[in-house]
C-alpha positions as CSV (number, residue, x, y, z in Angstrom):
1,M,0.0,0.0,0.0
2,K,2.9,2.3,0.7
3,K,4.1,2.1,-2.9
4,I,0.6,2.9,-4.3
5,V,0.0,6.0,-2.2
6,L,3.5,7.4,-2.9
7,L,3.1,6.9,-6.6
8,I,-0.3,8.6,-6.6
9,V,1.2,11.5,-4.8
10,L,4.1,11.6,-7.2
11,T,1.8,11.7,-10.2
12,N,-0.3,14.5,-8.8
13,F,2.8,16.5,-7.9
14,I,4.1,16.1,-11.4
15,V,0.8,17.2,-13.0
16,V,0.7,20.3,-10.9
17,S,4.3,21.1,-11.5
18,C,3.9,20.7,-15.2
19,S,1.1,23.3,-15.3
20,T,3.1,25.9,-13.4
21,S,6.7,25.3,-14.6
22,T,8.1,26.6,-17.8
23,S,10.9,24.0,-17.8
24,D,10.9,20.3,-18.6
25,E,13.6,19.6,-16.0
26,P,12.4,18.0,-12.7
27,T,12.3,20.3,-9.7
28,T,14.3,19.7,-6.6
29,E,11.1,18.6,-4.8
30,Q,10.3,16.1,-7.6
31,K,13.8,14.6,-7.4
32,E,13.6,14.2,-3.6
33,L,10.2,12.5,-3.8
34,E,11.4,10.1,-6.5
35,E,14.4,9.2,-4.4
36,E,12.1,8.6,-1.4
37,V,9.9,6.3,-3.4
38,I,12.9,4.3,-4.7
39,T,14.4,4.1,-1.2
40,E,11.2,2.8,0.4
41,E,10.8,0.2,-2.4
42,E,14.4,-1.0,-1.8
43,E,13.8,-1.3,1.9
44,E,10.6,-3.2,1.4
45,N,12.3,-5.6,-1.0
46,E,15.1,-6.2,1.5
47,E,12.6,-7.1,4.2
48,E,11.2,-9.8,1.9
49,V,14.5,-11.6,1.5
50,I,14.9,-14.5,4.0
51,E,18.3,-16.1,4.1
52,E,18.2,-19.9,4.0
53,T,20.3,-21.7,6.6
54,W,21.3,-25.3,7.2
55,I,18.3,-25.5,9.6
56,T,15.7,-23.9,7.3
57,I,16.4,-25.9,4.2
58,P,13.0,-27.7,3.7
59,V,13.0,-31.3,4.9
60,P,12.1,-33.3,1.8
61,A,10.2,-36.1,3.6
62,D,6.6,-35.8,4.5
63,A,6.1,-35.5,8.3
64,G,2.6,-36.8,8.1
65,S,-0.9,-35.5,8.5
66,G,-1.1,-32.8,11.2
67,M,2.6,-33.1,11.8
68,T,5.6,-30.8,11.3
69,W,9.3,-31.2,11.5
70,E,11.0,-30.2,14.8
71,F,14.8,-29.5,14.7
72,Q,16.8,-31.5,17.2
73,E,19.6,-29.2,18.4
74,S,21.2,-31.6,20.8
75,V,22.2,-34.1,18.1
76,S,22.7,-31.7,15.2
77,D,25.9,-29.8,14.5
78,D,27.0,-27.1,12.1
79,F,30.7,-27.4,13.2
80,E,31.1,-23.7,13.6
81,Y,33.9,-24.0,16.1
82,E,37.4,-25.3,16.3
83,A,38.6,-28.8,17.5
84,E,42.2,-29.7,17.0
85,A,43.1,-33.2,15.9
86,S,45.1,-34.1,19.0
87,N,43.2,-31.9,21.5
88,K,39.5,-31.8,20.8
89,S,37.5,-28.9,22.2
90,A,34.8,-29.3,24.9
91,I,32.1,-28.2,22.5
92,F,33.1,-31.1,20.1
93,L,33.3,-33.7,23.0
94,D,29.9,-32.6,24.2
95,K,28.3,-34.2,21.1
96,W,31.0,-36.6,19.7
97,D,33.6,-39.1,20.6
98,D,36.6,-39.2,18.2
99,W,36.5,-43.0,18.1
100,Y,34.3,-45.9,17.0
101,H,31.3,-46.7,19.2
102,N,33.1,-49.6,20.7
103,A,36.7,-50.9,21.1
104,W,37.0,-52.3,17.5
105,S,39.9,-50.6,15.7
106,G,38.6,-50.9,12.1
107,P,38.0,-53.2,9.2
108,G,40.4,-54.6,6.6
109,S,43.8,-52.8,6.8
110,T,42.3,-49.9,8.8
111,T,43.5,-48.8,12.2
112,W,41.3,-45.9,13.3
113,S,43.1,-43.1,15.0
114,R,41.7,-40.3,17.3
115,D,44.0,-37.7,15.8
116,H,42.7,-38.2,12.2
117,S,39.6,-36.1,12.8
118,F,39.4,-32.4,13.5
119,V,37.1,-29.3,13.0
120,E,38.3,-26.2,11.3
121,N,36.8,-23.4,9.2
122,G,33.2,-24.6,9.9
123,T,33.7,-28.2,8.8
124,L,34.5,-31.6,10.3
125,K,37.3,-33.4,8.5
126,L,38.4,-37.0,8.6
127,T,41.8,-37.9,7.2
128,A,43.9,-40.9,6.3
129,S,47.6,-41.7,6.3
130,R,50.0,-44.6,6.1
131,F,50.3,-46.7,9.2
132,E,53.2,-49.2,9.6
133,N,54.0,-50.7,6.2
134,D,50.7,-52.0,4.9
135,R,48.0,-50.4,7.0
136,V,46.0,-47.2,7.1
137,N,45.4,-44.8,9.9
138,A,42.0,-43.1,9.4
139,G,39.4,-41.0,11.3
140,V,36.2,-42.1,12.8
141,I,33.7,-40.4,15.2
142,H,30.4,-41.3,16.8
143,S,27.6,-39.4,18.5
144,N,27.3,-39.4,22.2
145,Q,23.5,-39.5,21.8
146,T,21.5,-42.1,20.0
147,V,18.7,-41.5,17.5
148,K,15.5,-43.5,16.9
149,Y,12.6,-43.5,14.4
150,P,10.7,-41.5,13.4
151,V,13.6,-39.3,12.5
152,Y,15.0,-37.5,9.4
153,I,18.8,-37.2,9.3
154,E,20.7,-35.3,6.7
155,A,24.3,-34.2,6.3
156,N,26.1,-32.0,3.8
157,I,29.2,-33.9,2.7
158,K,32.1,-33.9,0.2
159,I,33.9,-37.3,-0.1
160,M,37.6,-37.9,-0.6
161,N,39.2,-38.4,-3.9
162,S,40.4,-41.8,-2.6
163,V,39.9,-45.6,-2.9
164,L,39.0,-45.5,0.8
165,A,35.3,-45.7,1.9
166,N,33.7,-42.6,3.3
167,G,30.6,-43.3,5.3
168,A,27.8,-41.6,7.2
169,W,25.7,-44.3,9.0
170,L,23.7,-45.4,12.0
171,L,24.5,-48.4,14.1
172,S,22.8,-49.9,17.1
173,P,25.0,-50.3,20.2
174,D,24.8,-54.1,19.9
175,D,25.9,-54.0,16.2
176,T,22.8,-55.9,15.0
177,Q,21.0,-53.1,13.0
178,E,22.6,-50.6,10.6
179,I,21.5,-47.8,8.3
180,D,24.0,-46.4,5.7
181,F,22.6,-43.1,4.4
182,M,25.8,-42.6,2.4
183,E,28.8,-44.7,1.5
184,G,31.1,-43.3,-1.2
185,Y,34.4,-44.2,-3.0
186,G,35.7,-41.1,-4.7
187,A,38.7,-42.4,-6.8
188,S,38.3,-43.3,-10.4
189,F,41.5,-45.4,-10.6
190,S,43.4,-47.7,-8.3
191,E,47.2,-47.6,-8.4
192,S,47.6,-50.7,-6.3
193,A,45.3,-52.8,-8.5
194,N,46.1,-50.9,-11.7
195,G,42.4,-50.8,-12.4
196,D,39.5,-48.5,-13.4
197,L,37.2,-47.6,-10.5
198,S,34.8,-45.3,-12.4
199,W,31.9,-47.5,-11.6
200,Y,32.3,-46.8,-7.9
201,A,33.2,-43.1,-8.4
202,E,29.9,-42.6,-10.3
203,R,27.8,-44.3,-7.6
204,M,26.7,-43.5,-4.1
205,H,25.8,-46.5,-2.0
206,V,22.8,-46.2,0.4
207,S,21.6,-49.3,2.2
208,H,20.9,-51.0,5.5
209,H,22.1,-54.2,7.3
210,V,20.6,-56.6,9.8
211,F,23.0,-59.0,11.5
212,I,23.0,-62.1,13.6
213,R,26.2,-61.9,15.7
214,D,26.6,-65.6,16.6
215,P,27.1,-67.3,14.3
216,F,27.8,-64.2,12.3
217,Q,25.4,-63.5,9.5
218,D,24.9,-60.2,7.6
219,W,22.1,-59.3,5.2
220,Q,21.6,-56.2,3.1
221,P,19.5,-55.5,0.0
222,S,21.3,-55.4,-3.3
223,E,20.1,-55.1,-6.9
224,L,23.4,-56.9,-7.9
225,V,22.7,-60.1,-6.1
226,S,20.1,-62.7,-6.8
227,G,18.7,-65.2,-4.3
228,N,19.4,-65.1,-0.6
229,G,16.3,-63.1,0.0
230,N,17.5,-60.0,-1.8
231,P,14.5,-57.9,-2.8
232,A,15.7,-55.0,-4.9
233,P,12.9,-53.2,-6.6
234,N,14.8,-50.0,-5.9
235,P,18.5,-49.4,-6.3
236,T,21.1,-49.3,-3.6
237,W,23.8,-47.8,-5.9
238,I,22.7,-44.4,-7.0
239,T,23.8,-42.6,-10.1
240,R,23.0,-39.1,-11.4
241,N,23.5,-37.8,-14.9
242,D,23.8,-34.0,-15.2
243,G,23.7,-34.1,-19.0
244,A,27.5,-34.4,-19.4
245,G,27.8,-37.9,-17.9
246,N,27.4,-39.4,-14.5
247,T,28.2,-37.2,-11.5
248,L,31.5,-37.9,-9.7
249,W,30.4,-37.6,-6.1
250,K,33.9,-36.5,-4.9
251,D,33.7,-33.3,-6.9
252,S,31.3,-31.3,-4.7
253,F,29.2,-31.2,-1.6
254,H,25.9,-33.1,-1.6
255,R,23.1,-33.4,1.0
256,Y,22.6,-37.1,2.0
257,G,19.5,-37.9,4.0
258,V,17.3,-40.7,5.3
259,Y,13.9,-40.7,6.7
260,W,13.8,-43.6,9.1
261,K,10.0,-43.5,9.4
262,D,9.5,-46.7,11.4
263,P,11.1,-50.2,11.8
264,F,10.0,-51.3,8.3
265,N,10.2,-48.1,6.1
266,L,13.3,-46.2,5.0
267,Y,13.4,-43.3,2.5
268,Y,16.8,-42.1,1.1
269,Y,17.3,-38.6,-0.3
270,I,20.2,-36.9,-2.1
271,D,20.1,-33.1,-2.5
272,G,16.4,-33.2,-1.4
273,E,15.3,-35.7,-3.9
274,L,14.0,-39.2,-3.1
275,V,16.4,-41.6,-4.7
276,T,15.4,-45.0,-3.3
277,K,13.3,-46.6,-0.5
278,R,12.7,-49.8,1.4
279,E,9.1,-50.6,2.5
280,G,7.7,-53.5,4.4
281,K,9.1,-56.4,6.4
282,D,10.3,-58.4,3.4
283,Q,12.4,-55.4,2.1
284,I,13.9,-54.7,5.5
285,D,14.4,-58.2,6.9
286,P,13.5,-61.1,4.5
287,L,15.6,-63.6,6.4
288,Y,14.0,-62.9,9.8
289,F,17.3,-61.9,11.4
290,T,15.4,-59.4,13.6
291,N,13.1,-62.0,15.1
292,S,12.6,-61.3,18.8
293,T,12.8,-65.0,19.4
294,N,15.0,-67.4,17.5
295,P,16.5,-65.0,14.9
296,G,16.7,-66.4,11.5
297,D,13.8,-68.8,11.9
298,T,11.6,-68.1,8.9
299,S,8.8,-70.3,10.2
300,N,8.4,-68.0,13.2
301,D,7.7,-64.4,12.3
302,T,8.5,-62.2,15.2
303,R,10.5,-59.7,13.2
304,T,11.1,-56.3,14.9
305,G,12.8,-54.7,11.9
306,L,15.1,-51.6,12.4
307,S,13.7,-51.0,15.9
308,K,16.7,-50.1,18.1
309,E,18.2,-46.8,19.0
310,M,21.4,-46.1,16.9
311,D,24.6,-44.1,17.1
312,I,25.5,-41.7,14.3
313,I,28.9,-42.6,12.8
314,F,31.2,-40.8,10.3
315,S,34.1,-43.0,9.2
316,V,37.0,-43.4,6.7
317,E,38.1,-47.0,6.2
318,E,39.8,-49.6,3.9
319,Q,37.2,-52.3,4.0
320,G,39.2,-55.2,2.7
321,W,36.7,-56.6,0.2
322,R,37.2,-54.6,-2.9
323,A,39.3,-56.1,-5.7
324,I,39.9,-55.3,-9.4
325,N,41.6,-57.7,-11.8
326,G,42.2,-60.0,-8.9
327,K,44.1,-57.4,-7.0
328,A,43.2,-55.7,-3.7
329,V,42.1,-52.1,-3.9
330,I,44.2,-50.5,-1.2
331,P,45.6,-47.0,-1.1
332,T,49.3,-46.4,-2.1
333,D,51.5,-43.9,-0.4
334,T,51.0,-41.6,-3.4
335,E,47.3,-41.8,-3.1
336,L,47.4,-41.1,0.6
337,S,49.6,-38.1,0.1
338,I,47.1,-36.2,-2.2
339,S,46.9,-32.7,-0.7
340,D,43.6,-31.3,0.6
341,N,41.9,-34.7,0.3
342,D,39.6,-35.0,3.4
343,F,36.3,-36.5,4.1
344,T,34.5,-33.2,4.8
345,I,31.2,-32.8,6.6
346,D,29.7,-29.3,6.6
347,W,26.8,-30.0,8.9
348,I,24.5,-32.7,10.1
349,R,20.9,-32.0,11.1
350,I,18.2,-34.1,12.8
351,F,14.5,-33.6,12.8
352,K,11.6,-35.3,14.5
353,P,7.9,-35.2,13.4
354,V,5.7,-33.5,16.1
355,E,2.1,-32.4,16.2
356,N,1.5,-29.2,14.3
């Protein structure tokens, strides 16, 4: 309304001025009024601009009828502080432990190290280096608080240009239930195996696991495996073509998220877009590993699904299973020495659906 009134006044002023002035040049009063109109328009436009933050980016999942998303500050982190590799700050240690969530030191040739994680310039970074002759020191951290469905979890991440696995995942304290909302391998070539790794560099892995610990059994969905109860109507290896070929996930930051709706429904998102999902008991646990009684007994359906509280974990690791041309894919000294090659997490945010 301010704009309309001022424009009307300006019009009337100009009409009157034109009838009394012998010059086509605007008077001083006209110039001042025009400047006032422009200034107020600019101020009004500035007021309409709302800066989007890591918290206000819309949650892509549907919270449900009559529900809205509530930000969970205690388990979210924008890493806008400093935490040295060998001397973590109190603010970091309030939310995180710079180690795995139990005493295990790492898979394959990995030996996790507390001084291979740090926070600087508003990001969490996990690094890797040579350990002994044939092993790798790498960073890992886990949250001090657990999360549980229904929950939306999302992190803004840039993976390493490396043959090592970079992961953001959830794991129950007893190691029987796991949700991987991103697992990436950035390098397109392996020096140790002298092989092309483009297939991995172009794909982001999102999945979940259910385990029986004794005797050890591990199941996860896969579109690449037939039999063994592997339902895969939706992919676990995600590609994106930007028109110039498949995206290389190492080249930039991406938002990786999962809506853990309930024990039998998972929805995975990348950059706010739904990329795959798992729905129902037979897509979450077709082998009955989560039976509350006699796990693995398919004649007795007491499946609980992904029902346990879980820790949040960020990790770098050599997993020991990848091979090309019959040779192990392990990082060489040259690959480990690439400068500015960190697993970088800009922020992680957690939301719970609550009544609106």
